[in-house]
N, C-alpha and C positions, 0 to 999 in steps of 0.2 A: 163423112167420110161413109155414114152408113145407109145415108139416103143414096148419094151414088153406086154407093154396090148393091142396094137394090131397086134401081129408078128400073130397068126393064119391066121388071116383075111387079111394080105398087101398084094396081088395079087387081092386082091378086093378094096383095098384102094388107092384114087388115087390122094386124094392132105390131108393133117390136115393142120390148124392153130390153133393153140394157143393161148388167148389174156389172158395175167396178168393183174393185177391191184389195188393201193391198196387205197384204199378208202380215209384216213384219213393220209396217209403219215407215218410221223416217231410216231404220236401216237396207241399207242395199241388198240386193240377192233375184232372184226369175224369182215375187213373189206377188207380182201386179198382177191380177187376173178382169182378165171382161169376156165376159159373157153375154149371149146375145139370145132370146127368143123371137122366133115369128111366129105367126101367126098367117096359114095361109086359108080363104075362104074353101071349105066345102076338106080337108085335109087335116089330120094330128098337128100340132104346135110340131118346132125344128129348135133346138138350140144348140149354138155351137159356143166355147170358148177357146181362150189363148190365155197362156202363161210365158208372164217376159219377162226382165229388169228395167223395163220401160211402161209404161201407162199406154204411154199414145203406141207405140206400137204394137202393144196387146191389142188394143183393137184397131186394128190398121188393120191384121193377120187374122183376127177376128169374123171382122165384115168382109174381109176377102172371104175366108170360113163361108160364110153365111152365101155370099154369090154364089159360091160352088151347089151350094146343098140345095138353094129355093131352082134353083139350075137343074137340079139331075131330079128335086124329085115332080117338079115340073114337067119335066120330059119324059119320064119315066108315069104316070100318070096320062098324057097324049099321050106314050108307045102305046098302054094302056087298053085306051078308050079306044083307039083303030083296029085290036085283033078280036 
């Protein structure tokens, strides 16, 4: 999921770290967290997080947030470069 979300930017991403956390263990609730940190060449690291009641949902949603954040950062950098 994460490699699919970052495929367009794989040449600019130097490292990705994924952290998963289940706050309540076996009890249910919105306590599963996926945090993803991406390092882009020449940029400060980006971090996104998503909480859900299902770990797979948290991973999918965090991957989507990461894709949007990386896209925004690269687009802003490119726009700034041409000004």
